[in-house]
RODO-2510 file (C-alpha; in nm, 4 decimals, decimal comma):
residues 505
     n   res          X          Y          Z
     1     x    13,6461     8,2547     7,4473
     2     x    13,3008     8,3950     7,3824
     3     x    13,0862     8,4950     7,7098
     4     x    12,7547     8,2521     7,6984
     5     x    12,4323     8,4746     7,7126
     6     x    12,2575     8,4842     8,0840
     7     x    11,8964     8,4812     8,1273
     8     x    11,7329     8,7160     8,3440
     9     x    11,3599     8,6773     8,4472
    10     x    11,1130     8,9081     8,6179
    11     x    10,8634     8,7404     8,8399
    12     x    10,5807     8,9620     8,7921
    13     x    10,4228     9,2753     8,5865
    14     x    10,2756     9,5816     8,6791
    15     x    10,4673     9,8968     8,7146
    16     x    10,7533     9,7428     8,8904
    17     x    10,7918     9,4338     8,6709
    18     x    10,7232     9,6477     8,3209
    19     x    10,9552     9,9591     8,4474
    20     x    11,2753     9,6608     8,5342
    21     x    11,2227     9,4986     8,1662
    22     x    11,2104     9,8278     7,9840
    23     x    11,5367     9,9469     8,1612
    24     x    11,7084     9,6660     8,1475
    25     x    11,6275     9,5537     7,7335
    26     x    11,7411     9,9694     7,7151
    27     x    12,1084     9,8878     7,8583
    28     x    12,1723     9,5290     7,8804
    29     x    12,1480     9,4908     7,4573
    30     x    12,3414     9,1630     7,4484
    31     x    12,5430     8,8882     7,6066
    32     x    12,1452     8,9017     7,8330
    33     x    11,7925     8,7455     7,7908
    34     x    11,5357     8,9403     7,9290
    35     x    11,2036     8,7162     8,0097
    36     x    10,9016     8,8442     8,2186
    37     x    10,6505     8,6320     8,3622
    38     x    10,3065     8,7221     8,4415
    39     x     9,9540     8,6310     8,4728
    40     x     9,6416     8,7977     8,3333
    41     x     9,3927     8,6535     8,6141
    42     x     9,5976     8,8208     8,9283
    43     x     9,5501     9,1811     8,9235
    44     x     9,8016     9,4724     9,0000
    45     x     9,8285     9,7296     9,2751
    46     x     9,7983     9,9603     9,0443
    47     x     9,7257    10,3103     9,2594
    48     x    10,1164    10,4417     9,2229
    49     x    10,0096    10,7417     8,9846
    50     x    10,1571    11,0261     9,1235
    51     x    10,5589    11,0522     9,1418
    52     x    10,8596    11,2554     9,2288
    53     x    11,1135    11,4594     8,9893
    54     x    11,3201    11,1963     8,9375
    55     x    11,0727    11,0061     8,6917
    56     x    11,2617    11,2025     8,4289
    57     x    11,5721    11,1110     8,4708
    58     x    11,4330    10,7261     8,4226
    59     x    11,2659    10,8173     8,1143
    60     x    11,4922    11,0061     7,9557
    61     x    11,7312    10,7219     7,9849
    62     x    11,4781    10,5063     7,7828
    63     x    11,4590    10,7929     7,5542
    64     x    11,0738    10,8461     7,5948
    65     x    10,9429    11,1641     7,4249
    66     x    10,7706    11,3028     7,7126
    67     x    10,4845    11,4655     7,5353
    68     x    10,4053    11,1106     7,3971
    69     x    10,4125    10,9539     7,7297
    70     x    10,1731    11,2127     7,9183
    71     x     9,9339    11,1378     7,6146
    72     x    10,0096    10,7552     7,6356
    73     x     9,9048    10,7365     8,0241
    74     x     9,6224    11,0329     8,0224
    75     x     9,9231    11,2147     8,2352
    76     x     9,9158    11,5855     8,3875
    77     x    10,1931    11,7525     8,5497
    78     x    10,2824    11,7844     8,9288
    79     x    10,4455    12,0906     9,1328
    80     x    10,4515    11,9471     9,4641
    81     x    10,2107    11,7808     9,7248
    82     x     9,9454    11,9915     9,9297
    83     x     9,8768    11,8896    10,2833
    84     x     9,5394    11,9527    10,4192
    85     x     9,4907    11,9416    10,7731
    86     x     9,7932    11,7624    10,9110
    87     x     9,8739    12,0371    11,1376
    88     x     9,4915    12,1214    11,1952
    89     x     9,1465    12,0671    10,9905
    90     x     9,1609    12,3900    10,7798
    91     x     9,5040    12,4263    10,7804
    92     x     9,7131    12,3624    10,4355
    93     x    10,0822    12,3926    10,3653
    94     x    10,3033    12,2775    10,0373
    95     x    10,5540    12,0609     9,9691
    96     x    10,6528    12,1807     9,7143
    97     x    10,9063    12,0923     9,4921
    98     x    11,2309    12,2882     9,4098
    99     x    11,4166    12,5568     9,6118
   100     x    11,2643    12,7965     9,8717
   101     x    11,4490    13,1253     9,7108
   102     x    11,7840    13,1123     9,7124
   103     x    12,0731    13,1010     9,9908
   104     x    12,3668    13,4107    10,0407
   105     x    12,7291    13,3220    10,0411
   106     x    12,7259    13,0124    10,2736
   107     x    12,3576    13,0772    10,4331
   108     x    12,0361    12,9017    10,3168
   109     x    11,7496    13,1050    10,3010
   110     x    11,4921    12,9693    10,5513
   111     x    11,7562    13,1636    10,7686
   112     x    11,7041    13,4468    10,6425
   113     x    11,3182    13,3920    10,6052
   114     x    11,3490    13,2632    10,9746
   115     x    11,5096    13,6627    11,0891
   116     x    11,2334    13,8459    10,8812
   117     x    10,9653    13,6310    11,0611
   118     x    11,0740    13,7172    11,3938
   119     x    11,1009    14,0712    11,2380
   120     x    10,7550    14,0124    11,1782
   121     x    10,8552    14,1723    10,7648
   122     x    10,8178    13,8395    10,5963
   123     x    10,5661    13,7124    10,3659
   124     x    10,4629    13,3327    10,4012
   125     x    10,7307    13,0806    10,2641
   126     x    10,5183    12,9824     9,9631
   127     x    10,5602    13,2810     9,7977
   128     x    10,9352    13,2467     9,7692
   129     x    10,8348    12,9175     9,6128
   130     x    10,8336    12,9231     9,2547
   131     x    10,6588    12,5640     9,2131
   132     x    10,4041    12,6865     9,4918
   133     x    10,3112    13,0413     9,3728
   134     x    10,2408    12,8374     8,9907
   135     x    10,0477    12,5431     9,1343
   136     x     9,8188    12,7492     9,3267
   137     x     9,7485    12,9805     9,0441
   138     x     9,7219    12,6655     8,8570
   139     x     9,9925    12,7449     8,5780
   140     x    10,2993    12,5883     8,4209
   141     x    10,5472    12,5781     8,1816
   142     x    10,8570    12,3828     8,1275
   143     x    11,1395    12,6184     8,1865
   144     x    11,5118    12,6066     7,9571
   145     x    11,7556    12,7891     8,2039
   146     x    11,7076    12,9944     8,5505
   147     x    11,6219    13,3198     8,6749
   148     x    11,9624    13,5374     8,6085
   149     x    12,0699    13,5439     8,9867
   150     x    11,7532    13,5386     9,1439
   151     x    11,5726    13,1756     9,2000
   152     x    11,6161    12,8385     8,9317
   153     x    11,4568    12,6696     8,7462
   154     x    11,1087    12,5271     8,7985
   155     x    11,1023    12,1458     8,8530
   156     x    10,8684    11,9043     8,8144
   157     x    10,7375    11,5580     8,7903
   158     x    10,4135    11,3583     8,6683
   159     x    10,0791    11,2256     8,7768
   160     x     9,9475    10,9445     8,5329
   161     x     9,7560    10,6072     8,4908
   162     x     9,9948    10,3332     8,6474
   163     x     9,8428    10,0463     8,4660
   164     x     9,8508    10,2660     8,1332
   165     x    10,2031    10,3265     8,2202
   166     x    10,3121     9,9575     8,2865
   167     x    10,1587     9,9140     7,9437
   168     x    10,3484    10,1930     7,7727
   169     x    10,6772     9,9969     7,9054
   170     x    10,5915     9,6853     7,8123
   171     x    10,5599     9,7950     7,4272
   172     x    10,8901     9,9618     7,4824
   173     x    11,0325     9,6142     7,6776
   174     x    10,8974     9,3559     7,3998
   175     x    10,9775     9,5873     7,1032
   176     x    11,3184     9,5465     7,2361
   177     x    11,3033     9,1950     7,2710
   178     x    11,1432     9,1348     7,6370
   179     x    10,9862     8,7814     7,6140
   180     x    10,6737     8,7963     7,7812
   181     x    10,5503     8,4575     7,9428
   182     x    10,1844     8,4311     8,0370
   183     x    10,0846     8,1679     8,3372
   184     x    10,0602     8,1895     8,6705
   185     x    10,3665     8,0454     8,9611
   186     x    10,2972     7,7125     9,1592
   187     x    10,6797     7,6145     9,2280
   188     x    11,0135     7,7021     9,3040
   189     x    11,3207     7,5019     9,2139
   190     x    11,6647     7,6083     9,4032
   191     x    11,9675     7,4768     9,3946
   192     x    12,0959     7,2601     9,6797
   193     x    12,4409     7,4027     9,8190
   194     x    12,4200     7,7612     9,7153
   195     x    11,9993     7,8138     9,7375
   196     x    11,9909     8,0148     9,3934
   197     x    11,6517     8,0004     9,2324
   198     x    11,6731     7,7739     8,9345
   199     x    11,3749     7,8074     8,7490
   200     x    11,0015     7,8811     8,8427
   201     x    10,7406     7,6668     8,7240
   202     x    10,4023     7,7866     8,6184
   203     x    10,0509     7,6319     8,6322
   204     x    10,0786     7,4606     8,2834
   205     x    10,3987     7,2643     8,4038
   206     x    10,6126     7,4429     8,1842
   207     x    10,9737     7,5692     8,3839
   208     x    11,0961     7,9080     8,2909
   209     x    11,5147     7,9010     8,4304
   210     x    11,7325     8,1453     8,4717
   211     x    12,0272     8,3391     8,6149
   212     x    11,9279     8,5751     8,7840
   213     x    11,5630     8,6479     8,9430
   214     x    11,3638     8,9893     9,0375
   215     x    11,1084     8,9846     9,2901
   216     x    10,8138     9,1347     9,1659
   217     x    10,5353     9,0045     9,2402
   218     x    10,4062     9,2630     9,4930
   219     x    10,3249     9,2303     9,8428
   220     x    10,3521     8,8503     9,8161
   221     x    10,6951     8,8387     9,7470
   222     x    10,6715     8,5063     9,6021
   223     x    11,0518     8,4310     9,5598
   224     x    11,2168     8,6805     9,8210
   225     x    10,9915     8,6227    10,0909
   226     x    10,8094     8,2939    10,0307
   227     x    11,0692     8,0561     9,8786
   228     x    11,3268     8,2215    10,0335
   229     x    11,2254     8,2609    10,3410
   230     x    11,3138     8,6251    10,4225
   231     x    11,1734     8,7975    10,6730
   232     x    11,0098     9,1256    10,7230
   233     x    11,0427     9,4483    10,9014
   234     x    10,7324     9,5675    11,0389
   235     x    10,7282     9,9558    11,0854
   236     x    10,3433     9,9810    11,2010
   237     x    10,3971    10,1230    11,5628
   238     x    10,5621    10,4555    11,3281
   239     x    10,3479    10,4166    11,0382
   240     x    10,0110    10,2407    11,1770
   241     x     9,7948    10,2789    10,8675
   242     x     9,7431     9,9712    10,7602
   243     x     9,4984     9,9630    10,4641
   244     x     9,3191    10,1866    10,2615
   245     x     8,9802    10,2320     9,9883
   246     x     9,0643    10,3370     9,6326
   247     x     8,8214    10,4579     9,3737
   248     x     8,8438    10,6935     9,0565
   249     x     8,5928    10,9443     8,9607
   250     x     8,4969    11,1620     8,7092
   251     x     8,6888    11,5282     8,6589
   252     x     8,5922    11,7833     8,8400
   253     x     8,7201    12,0960     9,0905
   254     x     9,0283    12,2582     9,0258
   255     x     9,2777    12,0821     8,7520
   256     x     9,5250    12,1229     8,9954
   257     x     9,9146    12,0770     8,8802
   258     x     9,9729    11,8827     9,2040
   259     x     9,8686    11,6342     9,4426
   260     x     9,6623    11,6528     9,7546
   261     x     9,6659    11,4171    10,0750
   262     x     9,4219    11,5539    10,3372
   263     x     9,4002    11,4398    10,6750
   264     x     9,1050    11,2476    10,8174
   265     x     9,0233    11,1067    11,1145
   266     x     9,1953    10,7969    11,0877
   267     x     9,3897    10,8426    10,7999
   268     x     9,4470    11,0757    10,5062
   269     x     9,3182    11,1248    10,1583
   270     x     9,4909    11,1434     9,8173
   271     x     9,3875    11,2858     9,5339
   272     x     9,5554    11,2417     9,1858
   273     x     9,4010    11,4616     8,9011
   274     x     9,4497    11,3017     8,5291
   275     x     9,3373    11,4008     8,1555
   276     x     9,0634    11,1121     8,2283
   277     x     8,9548    11,0849     8,5630
   278     x     9,0562    11,1656     8,9225
   279     x     9,2498    10,9205     9,1303
   280     x     9,1450    10,9030     9,5107
   281     x     9,2032    10,6721     9,8103
   282     x     9,1549    10,6572    10,1680
   283     x     9,4501    10,5368    10,3484
   284     x     9,3883    10,4839    10,7361
   285     x     9,3962    10,2597    11,0432
   286     x     9,1864     9,9840    11,0979
   287     x     9,2147    10,0011    11,4440
   288     x     9,0627    10,3461    11,4579
   289     x     8,7604    10,2990    11,1678
   290     x     8,6072    10,0712    11,0051
   291     x     8,6271     9,9307    10,6482
   292     x     8,2845    10,0613    10,5927
   293     x     8,3099    10,3582    10,7191
   294     x     8,6405    10,4380    10,5502
   295     x     8,4743    10,3535    10,2081
   296     x     8,1647    10,5788    10,3217
   297     x     8,3785    10,9411    10,3551
   298     x     8,6194    10,8502    10,0671
   299     x     8,2248    10,8338     9,8987
   300     x     8,1190    11,1510    10,0312
   301     x     8,4544    11,3587     9,9937
   302     x     8,4773    11,3262     9,5782
   303     x     8,5357    11,6198     9,3448
   304     x     8,2932    11,3696     9,0951
   305     x     8,0915    11,0914     9,0341
   306     x     8,2572    10,7864     9,1444
   307     x     8,3477    10,5265     8,8764
   308     x     8,3763    10,2729     9,0653
   309     x     8,3651    10,0860     9,3744
   310     x     8,5963    10,1394     9,6179
   311     x     8,9233     9,8876     9,5830
   312     x     9,0317     9,7573     9,9229
   313     x     9,3662     9,7192     9,9930
   314     x     9,5633     9,5839    10,2894
   315     x     9,9174     9,6260    10,3524
   316     x    10,1670     9,6437    10,6669
   317     x    10,4634     9,9029    10,6424
   318     x    10,7880     9,8201    10,6256
   319     x    11,1087     9,6281    10,4865
   320     x    11,2157     9,3019    10,3942
   321     x    11,4987     9,2088    10,5900
   322     x    11,7239     9,2118    10,3008
   323     x    11,6588     9,2637     9,9069
   324     x    11,9313     9,1115     9,7425
   325     x    11,9353     8,7057     9,8454
   326     x    12,1237     8,4348     9,6631
   327     x    12,0037     8,5318     9,2790
   328     x    11,6749     8,6938     9,3711
   329     x    11,6457     9,0768     9,3923
   330     x    11,3064     9,1962     9,5256
   331     x    11,1858     9,4939     9,3232
   332     x    10,8659     9,7222     9,4366
   333     x    10,6112     9,6072     9,6598
   334     x    10,8294     9,2667     9,7342
   335     x    11,0641     9,4652     9,9020
   336     x    10,8790     9,6564    10,1453
   337     x    10,5829     9,9013    10,1963
   338     x    10,6094    10,2947    10,2206
   339     x    10,2297    10,4672    10,2253
   340     x    10,2497    10,6869     9,9042
   341     x    10,1856    11,0081    10,1940
   342     x    10,5177    11,1568     9,9336
   343     x    10,4915    10,9336     9,6737
   344     x    10,7927    10,7449     9,6386
   345     x    10,6621    10,4171     9,5466
   346     x    10,7608    10,4398     9,1954
   347     x    11,1308    10,6073     9,2899
   348     x    11,1690    10,3231     9,4567
   349     x    11,1273    10,0905     9,1806
   350     x    11,3883    10,3448     8,9842
   351     x    11,6547    10,3287     9,2290
   352     x    11,6224     9,9509     9,3185
   353     x    11,6951     9,9216     8,9232
   354     x    11,9231    10,1502     8,9200
   355     x    12,1581     9,9570     9,1448
   356     x    12,0807     9,6416     9,0517
   357     x    12,2214     9,7917     8,6993
   358     x    12,5050     9,9467     8,8984
   359     x    12,6061     9,5848     9,0774
   360     x    12,5099     9,3877     8,7744
   361     x    12,6753     9,0473     8,8024
   362     x    12,9035     8,8849     8,5043
   363     x    12,8575     8,5885     8,6546
   364     x    12,8066     8,4087     9,0013
   365     x    12,7058     8,7328     9,2336
   366     x    12,9530     8,7728     9,4874
   367     x    12,8213     8,8483     9,8943
   368     x    13,0352     9,1577     9,8279
   369     x    12,7808     9,3046     9,5400
   370     x    12,4359     9,1314     9,7398
   371     x    12,5846     9,3387    10,0679
   372     x    12,6564     9,7081     9,9230
   373     x    12,3404     9,6253     9,7076
   374     x    12,1270     9,5841    10,0597
   375     x    12,3270     9,8541    10,2361
   376     x    12,2407    10,1001    10,0222
   377     x    11,8481     9,9756     9,9953
   378     x    11,8074     9,9901    10,3563
   379     x    11,9697    10,3136    10,3740
   380     x    11,6906    10,4438    10,1459
   381     x    11,3760    10,2605    10,3064
   382     x    11,5211    10,3840    10,6529
   383     x    11,5316    10,7349    10,5457
   384     x    11,2305    10,8116    10,3655
   385     x    11,0483    10,6149    10,6540
   386     x    11,1567    10,8937    10,8511
   387     x    11,0258    11,1749    10,6064
   388     x    10,7121    11,0227    10,6689
   389     x    10,7047    11,0292    11,0264
   390     x    10,7755    11,3582    11,0712
   391     x    10,4346    11,4428    10,8405
   392     x    10,2495    11,2004    11,1029
   393     x    10,4286    11,2555    11,4215
   394     x    10,4230    11,6445    11,3789
   395     x    10,0371    11,7150    11,3921
   396     x     9,7985    11,9144    11,6672
   397     x     9,4935    11,7334    11,5898
   398     x     9,4335    11,6811    11,9933
   399     x     9,1502    11,4198    12,0502
   400     x     9,1603    11,1773    11,7711
   401     x     9,3466    10,8511    11,8556
   402     x     9,5419    10,8064    11,5658
   403     x     9,7072    11,1501    11,5404
   404     x     9,7322    11,1755    11,9299
   405     x     9,9310    10,8216    11,9334
   406     x    10,1842    10,9994    11,6194
   407     x    10,2145    11,2547    11,8215
   408     x    10,3473    11,1328    12,1279
   409     x    10,5254    10,8208    12,0206
   410     x    10,9037    10,7541    12,0080
   411     x    11,0700    10,8554    11,6651
   412     x    11,3227    10,6584    11,5028
   413     x    11,6975    10,7662    11,6321
   414     x    11,7876    10,9380    11,3349
   415     x    11,4400    11,1271    11,2814
   416     x    11,4675    11,2342    11,6816
   417     x    11,8411    11,2907    11,6073
   418     x    11,7593    11,5591    11,2831
   419     x    11,4600    11,6963    11,5107
   420     x    11,6070    11,8447    11,7961
   421     x    11,9243    12,0113    11,5766
   422     x    11,6636    12,1845    11,3548
   423     x    11,4921    12,2894    11,6909
   424     x    11,8245    12,4726    11,8282
   425     x    11,9498    12,5795    11,5532
   426     x    11,7115    12,5717    11,2239
   427     x    11,9445    12,3859    11,0394
   428     x    11,8699    12,0620    10,8622
   429     x    12,1039    11,7368    10,8879
   430     x    12,0821    11,5632    10,5957
   431     x    12,3239    11,2543    10,5221
   432     x    12,4657    11,2187    10,1934
   433     x    12,2256    11,0204     9,9185
   434     x    11,9240    11,0896    10,1203
   435     x    11,6156    11,1466     9,9083
   436     x    11,4624    11,4427    10,0760
   437     x    11,6750    11,7669    10,0217
   438     x    11,6654    12,0197    10,2810
   439     x    11,3710    12,2671    10,1222
   440     x    11,1594    11,9687    10,1182
   441     x    11,1986    11,9294    10,5086
   442     x    11,2201    12,2877    10,5850
   443     x    10,8477    12,2919    10,4212
   444     x    10,7159    12,0140    10,6073
   445     x    10,8840    12,1475    10,9686
   446     x    10,7696    12,4806    10,8990
   447     x    10,4676    12,3887    10,7391
   448     x    10,3565    12,1869    11,0484
   449     x    10,4485    12,3613    11,2931
   450     x    10,7786    12,3457    11,4238
   451     x    10,9309    12,6635    11,4199
   452     x    11,3226    12,6643    11,5618
   453     x    11,4648    12,8704    11,8377
   454     x    11,6523    13,0762    11,6489
   455     x    11,8572    13,1480    11,2777
   456     x    12,1935    13,1203    11,2041
   457     x    12,3817    13,4070    11,3077
   458     x    12,5515    13,4666    10,9649
   459     x    12,1818    13,5657    10,8675
   460     x    12,2618    13,8824    11,0552
   461     x    12,5309    14,0290    10,8578
   462     x    12,2493    14,1742    10,6614
   463     x    12,0949    14,4639    10,8088
   464     x    11,7202    14,5340    10,7813
   465     x    11,7236    14,7403    10,4662
   466     x    11,9184    14,4582    10,2831
   467     x    11,7137    14,1754    10,4327
   468     x    11,4138    14,3178    10,3478
   469     x    11,5009    14,4194    10,0085
   470     x    11,6603    14,0540     9,9260
   471     x    11,3618    13,8697     9,9997
   472     x    11,1119    14,1488     9,8327
   473     x    11,3391    14,1045     9,5076
   474     x    11,3081    13,7340     9,5243
   475     x    10,9175    13,7012     9,5928
   476     x    10,8884    13,9495     9,2870
   477     x    11,0281    13,7177     9,0718
   478     x    10,8486    13,4540     9,1760
   479     x    10,4999    13,6366     9,1317
   480     x    10,6249    13,7773     8,7897
   481     x    10,7455    13,4565     8,6719
   482     x    10,4144    13,2407     8,7622
   483     x    10,2261    13,5187     8,6305
   484     x    10,3673    13,5027     8,2837
   485     x    10,2620    13,0759     8,2642
   486     x     9,9928    12,9068     8,1238
   487     x     9,7438    12,7535     8,2782
   488     x     9,7983    12,3548     8,3469
   489     x     9,4865    12,2890     8,1327
   490     x     9,5882    12,5150     7,8601
   491     x     9,9769    12,3615     7,8993
   492     x     9,8162    11,9899     7,8571
   493     x     9,5613    12,0575     7,5954
   494     x     9,8541    12,2628     7,3372
   495     x    10,0903    11,9908     7,4195
   496     x    10,0475    11,6164     7,5444
   497     x     9,6262    11,6123     7,5594
   498     x     9,4735    11,2327     7,5199
   499     x     9,2626    11,1970     7,2263
   500     x     8,9539    11,2075     7,4637
   501     x     8,9340    11,4233     7,7767
   502     x     8,7566    11,6628     7,9559
   503     x     8,8955    11,9493     8,1657
   504     x     8,8097    12,1791     8,3803
   505     x     9,0163    12,4514     8,3707
***
């Protein structure tokens, strides 16, 4: 018996909608019809311009050519995130992608570094990170393999124009049969007994029916939140910033292969350099600064002339009580919001799509599939939240109300446990499937001044001269490898320059 064709309806475009459309079109080549409903009259948030290395897996799954993608999106390379002023004004550190040094036997590198630090013989932790060393020198190169026996290759992500990325994926998806329907949704029809969504009604009175629906409608959460009434768990007591001002500016300053997050008195400012402009924004707590003052602060701290008026955004940090209810899956901002401090917004879209494909129903959705989807999504949101809260909590900005609150607030239970173990032993407790790996935690913890009381005793198995030689070898290889790279600007110019651009080398 031939199986009937099922219809997947994606409500909303933007990055979340078109990422979903592109990936489902790529892998659901038969048995499914994919429809995306969006309205040109409804804008998108469009500030998710910085990513983490896992975006390479998404693009590779679609079969995208990396240079073509970078040209089309005015993209640049990202080796990490610099945090400026998060401990105290004027102090900087970087969460760089990839490893720090390399371990020996059962012992992670940072334990050897902590031992050498106590002895006064260690260089700065950044000296053992290829990503940070290259980033500070404004260098980049694609590497094809590890440095023999010393350091692994350099992972990287991208900084790009989110609107151009959505348009790029739209072309990809429509070329593979995705049907785009223009219109604003004014009603939702549900099936009485099951509560499933049967169709959405548009402002021209046309109905779009489906078997499975993806809610990519942004903060409004039109299907999951409004139609199905799924509640929202508010995390503003841990992440109190509730507004942002975003503005592009002309190119200026260093053409950095990294994103910058600069602490301000009531939040923090992002800087994301693209080929044609710099993306900027001030994420802040409205309790501690007015909108006008936030806009003025943002405009006063740009590297080039503002290209528009600051765009205001309002949000509440948190997540939906469930992500997959009835036959509706929320993806992107419709599922929750974690501020872009560690560039996880696009990654959360990516993993939601992967879960949906992994648990894709062949007919009616089972309770077991929904429960597993929700379990994994809750875990992911919770663990990323903890990593973001760490940045706020571990500050020394005394006398500023937002930062004083963050430093003294009670922490999520799992984060409190992690911090206690780190302080006592120098070990990072990482649960299976957590997004952020040990080097990420180590860089933020040490970068923000949380130095453990001791290191692992196995680090004492090297005598002092061998320890110094080991650390020196790692630092030397990092230095020489970075020195041999071309500049980030030269890489872009040679491989993926957009038709019109101007770079500061």
